Each structure stands twice: as structure tokens, then as C-alpha cells.
C-alpha positions in Angstrom: 126.7 65.1 100.6 126.3 67.4 97.6 124.4 70.6 98.2 121.3 71.1 96.2 121.2 74.9 96.7 121.0 76.9 93.4 120.6 80.6 92.6 118.6 82.1 89.7 120.7 83.5 87.0 118.0 85.9 85.8 115.4 88.3 87.1 111.7 87.7 86.9 108.9 90.2 86.3 107.0 89.2 89.5 108.1 87.7 92.8 105.4 86.0 94.7 106.4 85.3 98.3 104.9 83.0 100.9 104.9 84.6 104.3 105.2 82.2 107.3 108.6 80.5 107.1 109.7 82.5 104.1 109.4 86.2 105.0 109.0 85.9 108.8 109.0 83.4 111.6 106.7 84.4 114.4 106.8 88.1 114.7 110.3 88.7 113.3 111.6 89.0 109.7 114.0 86.3 108.7 117.6 87.3 107.8 118.1 89.3 104.6 114.4 89.6 103.9 113.7 93.4 104.0 116.9 94.1 102.0 116.1 91.5 99.4 112.5 92.9 98.9 113.9 96.4 98.7 116.4 95.4 96.1 113.8 93.7 93.9 111.5 96.7 94.1 114.4 99.1 93.2 114.9 96.9 90.1 111.3 97.5 89.1 110.1 94.0 90.0 106.5 93.3 91.2 106.4 91.8 94.7 103.3 90.1 96.0 102.8 88.2 99.3 100.7 85.0 99.3 99.6 83.1 102.4 97.3 80.2 103.2 97.1 81.5 106.7 93.6 83.0 107.4 94.3 84.1 111.0 95.0 87.6 109.6 93.2 89.5 106.9 95.1 91.3 104.1 95.0 94.7 105.9 96.6 93.1 109.0 99.2 91.3 106.8 100.2 94.5 105.1 100.5 96.3 108.4 102.6 93.4 109.8 104.9 93.4 106.7 105.3 97.2 107.0 106.3 96.8 110.7 108.9 94.2 109.6 110.6 96.8 107.4 108.7 95.8 104.2 106.3 98.6 103.3 103.3 96.9 101.7 99.8 97.9 100.7 96.8 95.5 101.1 96.6 95.2 97.3 100.0 93.4 97.4 98.8 90.7 99.7 96.6 87.7 98.8 95.4 85.1 101.3 93.2 82.0 101.2 90.3 84.0 102.7 90.1 86.0 99.5 90.3 82.9 97.3 87.6 81.2 99.3 85.3 84.3 99.1 85.5 84.3 95.3 85.0 80.5 95.1 82.0 80.5 97.4 80.5 83.6 95.6 80.5 81.5 92.4 79.3 78.3 94.1 76.7 79.5 96.6 76.3 83.3 96.8 74.8 84.4 100.1 75.0 80.9 101.4 74.8 79.9 105.1 78.0 78.6 106.6 79.5 76.9 109.6 83.1 78.2 109.8 85.8 76.4 111.9 88.2 79.2 111.7 89.2 82.4 113.4 87.6 85.9 113.4 89.5 87.4 110.4 88.2 84.6 108.1 84.7 84.9 109.5 84.7 88.7 109.1 85.8 88.4 105.4 82.9 85.9 104.7 80.3 88.1 106.5 81.5 91.1 104.5 81.0 89.2 101.3 77.4 88.5 102.1 77.5 85.0 103.6 75.6 84.1 106.7 76.5 82.0 109.7 74.2 79.5 111.6 74.5 77.3 114.6 71.6 75.1 113.3 72.8 72.2 111.3 69.7 72.1 109.1 70.3 75.7 107.9 74.0 75.2 106.9 74.8 75.0 103.2 78.5 74.4 103.7 81.1 73.7 106.4 84.4 75.6 106.1 87.6 74.1 107.7 90.5 76.4 108.4 93.4 77.1 110.8 91.6 77.5 114.1 93.5 77.9 117.4 90.0 78.2 119.1 88.9 74.7 118.0 86.5 73.2 120.4 84.4 70.0 120.4 81.1 72.0 119.8 82.5 73.2 116.5 83.3 69.7 115.4 79.9 68.5 116.5 78.1 71.1 114.4 80.3 70.3 111.4 79.4 66.6 111.9 75.7 67.3 112.1 75.7 69.6 109.1 77.7 67.4 106.8 75.7 64.3 107.7 72.6 66.4 107.0 73.8 67.2 103.5 76.0 70.3 103.8 79.0 70.6 101.5 82.5 70.6 102.9 85.3 73.0 101.8 88.6 74.2 103.3 90.8 77.2 103.0 94.1 75.1 103.0 95.6 71.8 103.9 98.9 72.9 105.6 99.8 70.4 108.3 101.3 73.1 110.6 102.3 76.7 110.6 106.0 77.3 111.4 106.7 79.3 114.5 109.9 79.9 116.5 110.9 76.6 118.1 108.4 74.4 116.2 104.9 74.8 114.8 101.2 75.1 115.4 98.7 72.5 114.0 97.1 74.0 111.0 94.0 73.4 108.8 95.0 69.9 107.8 94.2 68.8 111.4 90.7 70.3 111.2 90.1 68.7 107.9 91.3 65.3 109.1 89.0 65.5 112.2 85.9 66.2 110.1 86.7 63.6 107.5 87.4 61.0 110.3 84.1 61.5 112.0 81.8 62.0 109.0 83.4 59.7 106.5 83.1 62.5 103.9 86.1 63.8 102.0 86.6 67.6 101.8 85.2 68.6 98.4 87.5 71.5 97.5 90.6 73.1 99.2 91.1 76.5 97.7 94.5 77.5 99.0 97.9 76.6 97.7 98.6 74.5 95.7 95.1 74.8 94.2 94.8 76.3 90.7 92.1 78.6 92.2 94.9 80.4 94.1 97.3 80.3 91.2 94.7 82.0 89.0 93.8 84.5 91.6 97.4 85.6 92.2 98.2 85.6 88.4 95.3 88.1 87.9 96.6 90.2 90.8 100.2 90.3 89.3 99.0 90.9 85.8 101.9 89.1 84.1 102.1 85.7 82.3 102.9 82.8 84.6 106.3 82.3 82.8 107.3 85.8 84.1 106.5 84.9 87.7 108.5 83.1 90.4 106.9 81.7 93.6 109.2 81.6 96.6 108.2 79.5 99.7 109.3 77.1 102.3 106.9 74.2 101.5 107.2 71.7 98.6 103.7 70.5 98.7 102.1 73.9 98.6 104.3 76.7 97.3 106.5 74.7 94.9 103.8 72.4 93.7 101.4 75.3 92.9 104.1 77.1 90.9 105.2 74.0 89.0 101.6 73.1 88.1 100.9 76.7 87.0 104.0 77.0 84.8 105.7 79.5 87.1 109.3 79.2 88.3 109.6 77.9 91.9 112.1 78.5 94.6 112.2 76.6 97.8 113.8 78.5 100.7 115.3 76.5 103.5 114.2 78.8 106.3 110.9 77.2 107.3 109.1 73.9 107.1 111.4 72.0 104.7 115.0 70.8 105.3 117.6 70.2 102.6 117.4 66.5 103.1 113.6 66.5 102.7 113.9 68.5 99.5 116.6 66.1 98.2 114.3 63.1 98.7 111.1 64.7 97.4 109.5 64.0 94.1 108.4 67.6 94.0 111.3 69.5 92.3 111.7 73.2 92.7 113.4 75.3 90.0 115.8 76.6 92.6 116.7 75.8 96.2 117.7 78.9 98.4 119.5 78.9 101.7 118.2 82.4 102.5 115.9 84.7 100.7 118.8 86.8 99.5 119.7 83.9 97.2 116.7 84.6 95.0 118.8 87.5 93.6 121.2 86.6 90.8 124.8 86.9 92.0 125.5 90.2 90.3 122.7 91.8 92.4 123.7 90.3 95.8 
């Protein structure tokens, strides 16, 4: 069967990297990643890291990347928590929330002036996210609040987060549970592939979309967002997507990479 792998023949001004399944798997960097990032930086290219995962804040992500051999400041990291904060600040500044998510997301929302409540009649919006502490009581409060008129938003719709040996159920499972019991569809999902995230990261990079390339391991988030925004897209086959899945998909990346090193044109490898 013919390989669909392809390598860029040019450099881009900015490289936007997904993290889980692209840069790292679990707590380890994937092969060739630190060297590839170092090469791009030495060539004067902007490198930004973009994640839908809200179980770490940007400071924790920058520290983790630095530990993996990729020195990174918080300003070079964007995650769905930041996009959600900006979205909610425009929609309902100072609103009262019920968050099905982990502590880093909750802390980001509290720091931005939002409030939390355990009373359904006080809740303006329910937020669904990746939550490894999910319990029935959280679902019950979401049900009561939404049935009482609260709005329903989510950070992301990833089905699972890649980890060594498999994956962990992600925010899509939480969204599905709430939708199933309430009969109400999630109103807005802010993370990749949403234009809300594309706009946020474009502003952070400070370059036109045509000078940017998004590299990730998921067709439905990383590649779809880049394609819709007019960025180049590169699918790397180190995480959630196999070559056969990519071959059969209607979502077509600009490039397909076997490892992250393949994002470099051959003359720089």
C-alpha cells in the first residue's frame, strides 16, 4: 500500500504544536522532538504549543516542556482554558458556573473573576471539560442547572487523551453524558477546531495564517482547525491517528509526518 507520508519543502514563519501525542506521550518526549524544536528556533522560527487539555495550566505546561528538554516560557503556550476565559468574559463577565473539570481549569476561571456555585438556581452556565474526578454528583448538578435554564459550554470535544498503552476518556465523554440526560446540545465548544482557538493562537503568534503551520496527531481537531483557518496542516503519526485512518479520512492534511523531525525540509534534517 502506498505511503501517504510527505515532508514540507519550505519553512514557515510559525510552528504551532499540539502537545499530547505530538510533543509527548505521558511524561516523556516523543523521539526527535527536542532536537526538532531546537532546530526550528535556531532558524528563527516562532514555536507555540497549543493544547485542548485543561488538566494543566500554561505555567505547568511550560515547566513540563522545559523538563522534557524544550525550554518554553508560559507566553509560548496556549490551552483551551485561556480560550474559554476570553469567550466567557465576552458572554457573561463575572458569571456563576458549575465546572466539570479539574483544578487548573477551575483556578483559571476563578482568577478571571468567575464564581462557582453548588446551587442549580444560581448557575449561569455549565462547563464540560476533561475531568478524571468525574462523579455522579457533578452530573446531577449539571442536569439540574441546565434543565433550570443554565447555558452549556465545553472546553473541547476530544474523545480521549493519548497516554502510553492507550488513552484516557476526555471531554467528549462528559459532553455526551450531559447531552444524553438533559436532551440539550452543547452550545459552544471553544477548543480546537473552533475558530475561537484559531483566532487566539493567531493573535499570539502575530503572523498571517498563511505563514503558520499547525502540527498535531488528530485530524478532527488539529488538522481541521488549520485547514479551516487557512494555515498549513501537518498530521504526525505518533499519537491518536494511524496512517490507515488518515488515508480513509475526508479531512486532508497538507502533510503527513512519521515523526516530528519530518516537519523539517530535507535539507535541514
